[in-house]
Backbone bond lengths (Angstrom), bond angles and torsions (degrees), N, CA, C in turn:
res aa  C-N    CA-C-N  psi(-1)  N-CA   C-N-CA  omega(-1)  CA-C   N-CA-C  phi
1 M - - - 1.445 - - 1.529 110.32 -
2 I 1.335 117.73 -43.97 1.460 120.73 -178.25 1.531 111.13 -61.37
3 T 1.306 116.96 -43.09 1.464 120.96 179.61 1.510 110.40 -60.94
4 R 1.322 118.01 -43.89 1.459 122.30 178.66 1.521 111.00 -62.30
5 L 1.318 116.91 -42.97 1.467 120.35 179.73 1.522 110.99 -67.56
6 R 1.315 116.53 -42.69 1.470 120.70 179.32 1.535 110.07 -57.18
7 L 1.337 115.55 -47.28 1.452 119.58 179.96 1.538 111.22 -62.10
8 R 1.321 117.17 -43.31 1.449 120.87 -178.88 1.530 110.99 -63.11
9 L 1.310 116.69 -43.70 1.466 120.50 -179.64 1.525 111.81 -69.02
10 R 1.306 118.06 -35.56 1.470 121.46 -179.10 1.523 112.90 -73.18
11 E 1.317 117.30 -28.38 1.472 119.26 -174.22 1.524 112.84 -83.51
12 T 1.309 118.17 -1.55 1.464 118.68 -179.61 1.528 111.95 -76.32
13 S 1.310 115.02 149.43 1.466 120.50 176.77 1.526 110.45 -112.35
14 L 1.325 116.94 14.49 1.446 120.93 -179.57 1.528 111.08 -65.07
15 D 1.325 116.30 142.88 1.459 120.76 177.01 1.515 109.97 -67.29
16 E 1.339 115.17 148.44 1.456 120.63 177.89 1.516 109.69 -92.83
17 V 1.329 115.18 150.10 1.448 123.62 172.46 1.526 106.73 -126.57
18 V 1.304 116.55 162.62 1.459 120.97 176.01 1.516 107.84 -93.98
19 G 1.312 116.01 131.05 1.455 119.60 -178.70 1.518 111.77 -160.89
20 H 1.299 115.70 175.01 1.472 122.65 177.92 1.520 107.71 -78.94
21 G 1.324 116.87 132.84 1.458 120.50 -175.85 1.506 115.25 -105.40
22 D 1.333 118.87 9.80 1.457 121.41 -175.76 1.532 111.08 -140.44
23 W 1.333 115.09 69.09 1.463 122.36 -174.88 1.530 112.60 -82.24
24 E 1.299 117.44 48.95 1.453 119.77 174.55 1.521 109.60 -87.35
25 T 1.312 115.82 150.95 1.467 121.38 -173.47 1.510 112.58 -55.49
26 Q 1.332 118.35 -35.82 1.465 120.08 -177.52 1.537 111.52 -67.96
27 N 1.320 118.35 -11.57 1.461 121.20 177.64 1.526 112.81 -94.85
28 M 1.323 116.13 12.37 1.460 120.87 -179.24 1.529 110.20 -133.03
29 V 1.301 115.21 150.43 1.459 121.46 171.10 1.531 105.68 -110.51
30 W 1.313 115.71 130.18 1.446 121.41 -174.32 1.524 111.37 -103.77
31 R 1.313 116.82 145.77 1.462 122.51 174.67 1.529 107.05 -107.80
32 N 1.292 115.80 128.11 1.483 122.79 -179.67 1.520 111.24 58.83
33 G 1.315 118.12 23.16 1.448 122.31 177.44 1.527 114.81 69.68
34 R 1.323 118.04 2.00 1.481 119.74 -174.82 1.518 114.09 -130.82
35 Q 1.321 117.74 -26.94 1.465 120.59 -176.25 1.527 109.94 -110.73
36 V 1.312 116.62 135.03 1.452 120.37 175.73 1.527 107.59 -69.83
37 H 1.320 116.09 127.24 1.455 122.18 179.21 1.524 110.55 -100.65
38 V 1.338 117.45 -44.02 1.469 123.15 -178.11 1.513 108.42 -143.34
39 V 1.334 116.41 139.41 1.441 122.64 171.27 1.518 106.92 -113.37
40 H 1.341 115.80 128.90 1.465 118.84 178.64 1.525 108.82 -124.68
41 D 1.302 118.21 -167.83 1.449 124.29 -174.90 1.540 109.85 68.79
42 W 1.331 115.22 46.54 1.460 120.08 -175.23 1.525 113.25 -76.20
43 D 1.347 117.59 3.76 1.453 117.19 169.60 1.512 110.55 -73.54
44 S 1.328 116.19 -3.49 1.463 122.10 174.92 1.522 112.50 -92.15
45 L 1.301 117.53 16.89 1.462 121.84 176.15 1.529 108.22 -66.11
46 T 1.332 116.68 134.36 1.455 120.25 -174.99 1.533 109.63 -150.81
47 A 1.311 115.84 163.78 1.473 122.31 173.82 1.517 107.55 -111.87
48 R 1.311 116.26 116.04 1.471 124.36 -179.93 1.532 107.59 -148.52
49 P 1.313 117.81 163.80 1.466 118.20 171.28 1.546 109.40 -60.63
50 E 1.325 114.86 144.98 1.469 119.79 179.56 1.522 111.30 -50.80
51 A 1.304 117.22 -41.91 1.459 121.02 -178.53 1.532 111.65 -62.59
52 A 1.319 117.64 -35.71 1.454 121.17 178.62 1.541 110.40 -67.20
53 L 1.320 116.48 -40.97 1.471 119.78 177.30 1.525 110.79 -63.85
54 A 1.335 115.42 -43.40 1.468 119.37 179.66 1.528 110.11 -66.43
55 G 1.306 118.30 -39.81 1.452 121.83 -179.97 1.516 113.48 -65.59
56 A 1.329 116.38 -39.68 1.457 120.09 176.94 1.525 109.69 -65.48
57 A 1.311 116.77 -41.93 1.466 119.99 176.92 1.527 111.57 -63.70
58 A 1.318 116.90 -40.21 1.473 121.67 179.61 1.523 111.59 -62.79
59 A 1.312 116.75 -30.00 1.456 120.36 -179.18 1.521 112.80 -80.91
60 T 1.332 117.76 -30.84 1.474 119.81 -170.24 1.512 115.38 -119.04
61 F 1.321 118.79 0.93 1.466 119.81 -174.10 1.525 114.17 -58.30
62 A 1.315 117.25 -23.24 1.475 120.99 -176.79 1.525 112.60 -83.72
63 S 1.322 117.82 -3.58 1.466 121.82 -177.02 1.508 112.07 -65.01
64 R 1.310 114.27 146.36 1.475 120.89 173.88 1.521 108.60 -123.76
65 D 1.310 118.13 -114.37 1.471 121.18 -178.97 1.513 112.06 -63.72
66 Q 1.311 117.48 -40.76 1.453 122.13 177.61 1.524 107.47 -117.60
67 P 1.323 117.89 134.40 1.460 118.83 177.64 1.525 111.87 -55.80
68 C 1.314 115.58 144.08 1.458 121.14 175.31 1.521 108.02 -137.41
69 L 1.307 116.22 169.99 1.469 121.26 176.21 1.524 106.83 -104.56
70 A 1.308 116.04 120.12 1.464 119.92 178.40 1.526 109.34 -59.59
71 P 1.327 118.49 145.09 1.460 119.37 176.31 1.532 111.20 -55.27
72 L 1.305 115.80 148.30 1.448 121.63 -176.74 1.527 112.18 -50.99
73 E 1.314 117.20 -44.44 1.473 120.50 -178.77 1.521 111.07 -65.12
74 S 1.328 117.37 -34.72 1.468 120.82 177.41 1.525 110.40 -68.83
75 S 1.317 117.54 -40.22 1.473 121.12 176.26 1.537 109.89 -62.43
76 E 1.318 117.55 -41.04 1.455 120.82 177.02 1.531 111.37 -59.58
77 R 1.352 116.35 -46.59 1.459 120.94 179.97 1.531 110.40 -64.35
78 F 1.330 116.86 -39.45 1.457 120.94 178.44 1.532 109.08 -58.35
79 L 1.332 117.33 -50.24 1.460 120.59 -177.72 1.538 111.62 -64.49
80 E 1.323 117.12 -38.32 1.472 120.35 175.98 1.521 110.80 -62.03
81 T 1.337 116.78 -45.62 1.452 120.85 -179.82 1.524 110.98 -65.86
82 Y 1.317 116.65 -40.15 1.471 120.73 177.86 1.522 110.17 -57.29
83 Q 1.308 117.15 -47.42 1.471 120.97 -178.89 1.531 110.87 -64.89
84 L 1.309 116.31 -39.45 1.470 121.12 178.92 1.526 109.44 -62.06
85 R 1.332 117.02 -47.21 1.469 121.46 -179.91 1.521 111.77 -68.26
86 A 1.322 117.55 -32.15 1.475 120.85 178.85 1.528 111.12 -75.36
87 G 1.322 116.52 -16.63 1.456 120.14 178.22 1.507 114.15 79.14
88 R 1.327 116.80 18.99 1.458 120.44 176.87 1.525 110.28 -155.80
89 R 1.316 114.52 153.61 1.464 121.03 176.93 1.524 108.73 -89.06
90 F 1.301 115.85 141.80 1.465 120.50 173.15 1.519 109.04 -71.21
91 A 1.325 115.77 144.05 1.471 121.76 170.82 1.529 108.08 -71.05
92 D 1.308 116.13 165.04 1.477 120.40 -179.31 1.518 111.84 -53.48
93 E 1.342 117.24 -43.75 1.460 120.29 -179.24 1.532 110.68 -62.32
94 E 1.321 116.66 -39.37 1.464 119.71 179.81 1.528 111.12 -64.66
95 I 1.313 117.33 -40.35 1.475 120.82 177.40 1.527 109.23 -61.18
96 E 1.294 117.08 -44.57 1.474 120.97 179.84 1.523 110.89 -62.44
97 I 1.322 117.11 -43.06 1.463 121.07 -179.71 1.522 109.78 -66.88
98 A 1.301 118.11 -37.46 1.471 120.80 177.31 1.520 110.48 -59.77
99 W 1.332 116.87 -47.45 1.460 120.16 -179.80 1.530 111.89 -67.95
100 A 1.321 117.47 -37.03 1.470 120.27 178.56 1.524 110.42 -65.66
101 A 1.328 117.67 -43.61 1.468 120.87 -178.21 1.535 110.19 -65.39
102 G 1.328 117.32 -41.01 1.458 119.84 178.51 1.506 112.01 -64.28
103 L 1.307 117.23 -40.26 1.461 120.99 179.82 1.524 110.99 -71.37
104 W 1.320 116.92 -37.23 1.466 121.45 175.74 1.533 109.63 -57.93
105 L 1.349 116.22 -49.04 1.447 120.52 -179.06 1.548 110.79 -63.99
106 A 1.302 116.63 -39.10 1.470 120.20 178.19 1.523 110.92 -62.45
107 A 1.330 117.54 -41.96 1.455 120.85 178.49 1.519 110.71 -63.44
108 H 1.329 117.58 -41.06 1.459 121.30 175.62 1.521 110.97 -60.21
109 N 1.320 116.67 -47.52 1.464 120.22 -178.69 1.533 111.67 -66.99
110 A 1.317 118.61 -33.19 1.461 121.40 175.49 1.517 110.39 -64.30
111 R 1.323 116.20 -39.53 1.467 120.64 176.00 1.522 110.75 -60.68
112 M 1.329 116.27 -40.75 1.468 119.87 178.78 1.533 110.95 -65.97
113 E 1.321 117.79 -34.52 1.482 120.03 175.20 1.532 109.97 -58.40
114 L 1.304 115.32 -45.24 1.465 120.15 -179.23 1.531 111.61 -67.55
115 L 1.327 116.79 -44.33 1.461 120.45 -178.54 1.513 113.26 -62.92
116 Y 1.339 115.51 -37.80 1.470 120.37 -174.48 1.521 112.97 -105.24
117 D 1.334 116.49 15.19 1.475 122.88 176.28 1.516 112.20 51.69
118 K 1.325 116.32 47.51 1.458 123.17 177.19 1.523 109.96 -92.48
119 P 1.319 117.57 159.75 1.478 118.65 174.47 1.544 109.59 -56.77
120 P 1.326 117.54 140.02 1.479 120.69 -173.30 1.534 113.68 -79.46
121 L 1.313 117.14 60.61 1.482 120.91 -179.23 1.513 111.17 -63.17
122 I 1.311 116.54 -52.15 1.464 120.50 -176.87 1.524 110.45 -75.69
123 L 1.300 117.36 -41.26 1.451 121.51 -178.94 1.523 111.10 -56.68
124 T 1.307 116.78 -43.66 1.475 120.94 179.36 1.529 110.80 -63.86
125 T 1.331 116.56 -45.15 1.471 119.86 179.51 1.518 110.98 -65.84
126 L 1.324 117.63 -39.11 1.465 120.51 177.70 1.522 111.46 -60.91
127 Q 1.316 117.39 -40.20 1.451 120.20 179.10 1.533 110.77 -61.79
128 E 1.311 117.05 -33.66 1.452 121.29 -179.41 1.528 113.84 -82.74
129 E 1.349 117.63 -32.79 1.459 120.49 -168.12 1.523 115.68 -118.60
130 S 1.319 119.04 -6.30 1.470 118.83 -172.45 1.532 113.45 -59.29
131 A 1.317 118.07 -38.96 1.471 119.60 -178.18 1.530 110.72 -63.79
132 R 1.333 117.48 -41.17 1.465 119.75 179.80 1.523 110.90 -70.47
133 R 1.311 117.81 -35.99 1.466 120.54 178.91 1.523 111.03 -70.96
134 L 1.339 117.94 -38.72 1.454 121.63 175.73 1.527 111.08 -61.26
135 L 1.307 117.33 -40.07 1.444 121.62 177.81 1.534 111.30 -61.77
136 R 1.313 116.36 -43.78 1.479 120.46 177.57 1.534 111.56 -64.73
137 A 1.329 116.22 -30.65 1.470 121.34 179.34 1.534 111.79 -81.64
138 N 1.322 117.24 -9.53 1.461 122.21 -175.15 1.550 109.46 55.25
139 A 1.331 113.78 44.90 1.474 119.72 -178.16 1.502 110.61 -119.91
């Protein structure tokens, strides 16, 4: 799976933007439980295609104390809402890159679960959803 994702992410010609690469809930302070007030952990600043940043966020936005993989349907809604708020639809390649980046991050976080003997939150979800996510990533 990692090799397929690496190839998919490397073959893109999408322009890179500078953005935050770790949109997990613990890296944000919320106002009234619904609005982001502050984003911290800016050592996660990175240059990636916009779709990759959005895809990584769509995969992990539901994380709290321990990273988790948002359910597939929630990731789909996240990406739809992102495009709506951005005022433009992603091209097919951007959608694929978004799914590939989210799955890449999930695989990394699953590895961390194993290394640090954490409950297998992501690993379990990956076992159930990786085939469908790979298909969306065209990887």
